[in-house]
C-alpha positions, 0 to 999 in steps of 0.5 A, spaced: 671 623 082 669 626 089 672 632 091 676 629 097 679 623 092 681 629 087 685 633 093 688 627 096 691 625 089 694 632 088 702 632 088 705 634 095 709 641 095 707 645 089 712 648 085 714 655 087 719 660 084 720 663 091 719 661 098 717 664 105 716 661 112 712 665 117 708 665 123 702 668 119 700 669 112 695 674 110 692 674 104 689 681 101 692 688 102 685 692 104 683 695 110 682 688 113 688 685 111 692 691 113 689 691 120 690 683 121 697 684 119 699 689 123 695 686 129 699 680 128 706 683 128 704 687 134 703 680 137 710 678 135 708 674 129 713 674 123 708 676 118 707 675 110 702 679 106 700 678 099 696 682 095 692 681 088 694 688 086 698 693 090 697 693 097 694 700 099 691 702 092 687 695 090 680 694 093 673 698 094 676 702 100 682 705 096 678 708 091 673 713 095 671 715 101 667 711 106 663 712 112 665 709 119 661 706 124 664 710 130 660 712 136 662 715 142 662 710 148 656 713 151 651 708 153 645 711 150 649 713 143 651 706 143 644 703 144 641 707 139 646 705 134 645 698 135 638 699 135 637 703 129 640 697 124 636 691 127 630 692 124 633 693 117 637 687 118 631 683 120 633 682 127 639 677 125 644 681 129 648 679 135 648 685 140 654 682 143 658 682 137 656 689 135 658 692 142 665 688 141 666 692 134 663 699 136 669 698 142 674 696 137 672 701 131 673 707 137 680 704 139 683 703 132 680 710 129 683 713 135 689 709 133 689 712 126 689 719 129 695 717 133 699 715 127 697 721 123 691 720 119 688 727 118 681 727 121 677 734 120 675 738 126 668 741 126 667 748 128 668 747 136 675 743 134 672 736 135 675 731 130 670 728 126 672 720 126 666 717 122 669 717 115 675 716 112 678 718 105 680 711 102 687 714 098 689 717 105 687 711 109 690 706 105 696 709 104 697 710 111 695 703 112 701 700 107 706 705 111 704 702 118 704 695 115 711 696 112 713 699 119 711 693 123 716 689 119 711 685 115 713 682 108 709 685 103 708 681 096 705 686 091 701 683 085 701 676 088 695 673 087 694 667 091 691 661 088 690 656 093 691 654 100 696 649 103 694 644 108 697 639 113 696 632 114 691 633 120 687 638 115 690 644 118 692 650 114 699 651 113 700 656 108 698 658 101 701 659 094 700 663 088 703 667 082 708 673 082 705 676 076 711 681 075 716 676 075 712 671 071 713 665 076 710 663 083 710 664 090 709 659 096 708 661 104 709 656 109 705 659 115 702 656 121 696 661 120 692 664 115 688 670 115 683 670 108 682 678 107 681 677 100 674 682 100 667 679 097 665 678 090 662 683 086 662 678 079 666 683 075 661 688 075 665 694 073 664 697 080 669 702 082 675 699 086 671 692 086 673 688 079 679 685 083 674 682 088 671 675 085 670 671 091 677 668 091 678 667 098 671 663 099 673 658 094 680 657 097 677 656 104 672 652 101 677 647 098 680 647 105 673 645 108 670 651 111 663 653 110 660 660 109 653 663 112 648 668 110 650 668 103 642 669 101 644 676 103 649 677 097 644 681 092 645 688 093 645 693 087 648 700 087 646 706 083 651 708 077 651 712 071 650 708 065 656 710 062 660 710 069 663 705 075 662 709 081 657 706 085 657 711 091 649 712 092 649 717 097 648 723 093 642 720 089 638 722 095 637 728 092 635 725 085 629 725 081 628 718 077 624 719 071 622 714 065 624 716 058 618 720 057 620 724 063 615 722 067 617 720 074 618 713 076 613 712 082 617 710 089 624 711 086 629 713 091 636 712 093 634 708 099 628 704 100 626 705 093 631 701 089 627 696 087 622 701 084 628 703 079 630 695 078 622 694 076 623 700 071 629 698 068 626 691 066 621 696 062 626 701 059 631 706 060 631 710 067 634 717 068 636 721 074 637 728 075 640 731 082 635 737 082 633 737 089 641 739 091 641 747 092 648 750 091 651 749 098 649 742 097 652 742 090 659 745 093 659 740 099 658 734 094 664 736 090 668 737 096 667 731 099 666 726 093 670 729 087 671 722 084 663 721 083 663 727 078 669 724 074 665 720 069 660 726 068 665 731 067 668 727 062 662 726 058 660 734 059 654 732 063 652 737 069 648 732 073 644 737 077 641 740 071 642 735 066 638 728 066 643 722 065 641 714 064 642 710 070 643 703 072 644 698 077 650 694 078 651 688 082 655 689 088 654 682 091 658 680 098 662 687 097 655 690 100 652 684 102 653 680 109 654 673 107 661 670 107 666 665 111 663 663 117 667 665 123 666 660 129 669 664 135 671 671 138 678 671 134 674 670 127 677 663 126 673 659 121 671 652 122 678 650 119 684 649 124 689 655 123 684 659 118 681 666 119 677 671 116 676 678 116 673 684 112 668 682 106 671 675 106 668 674 113 660 674 114 658 681 117 651 677 119 653 678 127 653 686 126 649 687 120 644 681 120 641 681 113 642 688 110 648 693 110 650 698 105 656 702 103 661 704 108 660 705 115 658 698 118 663 695 113 669 699 114 668 698 122 667 691 120 674 691 116 678 695 122 675 690 127 675 683 124 682 685 121 684 686 128 681 680 131 683 675 126 690 678 126 691 677 133 687 670 133 692 668 128 698 670 132 696 667 138 694 660 134 701 660 131 704 661 138 701 655 140 703 651 134 710 653 136 716 650 133 714 643 132 717 639 127 716 641 120 710 640 117 708 636 111 703 639 107 699 638 100 695 643 096 688 644 097 686 647 090 681 644 085 679 647 079 683 649 073 690 647 077 691 640 075 690 636 068 684 633 068 682 632 061 683 634 054 677 639 054 679 646 054 678 651 060 675 657 058 675 663 063 672 668 059 666 664 057 665 661 064 665 668 067 660 671 062 656 665 063 656 666 071 654 673 070 648 671 065 645 668 072 647 673 077 646 680 074 639 680 071 634 683 076 629 678 075 633 672 077 637 675 083 634 682 085 627 679 085 627 672 087 623 666 086 623 658 087 622 656 079 627 662 077 632 660 082 632 652 081 632 653 073 639 658 074 642 653 079 641 647 074 645 651 069 650 653 074 651 646 077 652 644 070 657 650 069 661 647 075 661 640 072 664 642 066 669 647 069 671 642 075 672 636 069 676 641 064 684 641 063 688 645 067 688 652 065 694 655 061 699 659 065 697 666 062 689 664 064 690 661 071 688 667 075 682 669 070 680 661 071 681 661 078 676 668 079 671 664 074 671 658 079 670 663 085 665 667 082 661 660 080 662 657 087 659 664 090 653 664 085 651 657 087 652 658 095 648 664 094 642 661 090 642 655 094 641 659 101 636 663 097 632 657 096 633 655 103 630 662 106 623 661 104 621 669 106 623 676 105 628 678 110 633 684 109 636 684 102 633 677 100 627 678 097 622 672 094 616 674 090 613 667 092 614 669 100 614 676 100 613 677 108 618 676 113 617 670 117 618 670 125 619 663 125 625 664 120 629 668 125 635 664 124 642 663 119 643 659 113 650 655 113 652 653 106 658 649 103 661 644 099 663 644 092 661 638 087 655 638 092 653 644 095 649 643 101 645 648 106 643 647 113 640 652 119 643 655 125 639 658 131 640 665 132 645 668 137 639 669 142 636 662 142 644 660 143 644 665 149 638 663 152 639 655 152 646 657 155 643 661 161 638 655 162 
């Protein structure tokens, strides 16, 4: 049975214990989702926001501090800020989008100050608006979302999108975990702000980020882009989940015998750490930090030290084992492809923001933690919320639309074969965690992994519907599996090393491949090539 036939056979009007009507539905309650909700509400839209966890505390940002790509509107400073990232990102960025995001981030950061965010000031009394403390930031964003009269559904993960007879998105449905029942929101526009996919790798704040929005959007017909740039690994204590890597700039990395790992570093030397870990344990010690730096570290990022304090390790004087944890698209640049300045996807009525949307337009093929990610969440959330509100207004109050469910895997009885969510998630992790598969890529290894992943998809898509208690985990596993297949097919299509995408069999950057890789499909995953923005602009000028 094809995907299209499968969708057509779905029952109309999925059962839900509680129903809402809205102009805009936002799925996800992190920074991108809350900015989208507030921005849509300011435009006059009736907004519902649903969060997998508790809006304001779930997700990567809420757990720690983050830098912000906040640059004063000085032409020289802006030019330097844009140029400084282009080489690192493989020259795939779009200068027009970078300027838009810098403008929006500047405005919205100042808006946060007006709302009462306690920015610190320097010795001259100037506010420092290039960083945010996650707990304070997200507590304020939840408050502003509620003040904007947005209906917030906490602990209500979305399971699937709803589409009308013309293929436009018409809402979504999901679980009310605390009530043990279902919800359905009929909406004229939907913003996917569900974050990226970290494959349940136990990174702090990211274990709720399993690519759910990618799967739901793809089931409705959306495509993705730059998914090959989805293999960043972050340094973490072997015994902890904190992946804030800035402080490892003061670290010495050693083998078990105490000898220094050549080339190992927090920036530009992570591949050396990965290769060393393939041979055995690697240790770190933050012995390059003096007493002043040590005090500043504890004051700025106290949660970094929690796992050390719990285990009685002094990271400045004691060696401790480290690992690299996969952060996938949370720190990658891949995601749902956006087709215009409103952050619309290729599906009518569907918008994307934050890590759920590609960051290729401002980061190209490389990004790290915070900074550009935080700016993108803030600005893309604003663009998407405004765009969704305007779209909903155009839809108007026409006759009530009929709709059907777009969801596929784990949601409908297919056979007597049981769906096993835990086993599926573990099988996907076995394909994406190993450094020799994902960090250091090569055609033969990628092809073999894809054969196994494709077989897993056939098995999962033909299995029976998951039991109610397993439904969320089943959909998470399916989303992780779909994400892995888009990543690796895109990785095969880019036959060069660019940005964070490394190919052992194509170790150099190829100027002829300054282009984007689009991916899509579920039963059959496809890829295609799109021209870089510079080429499009040049052709338009002619």
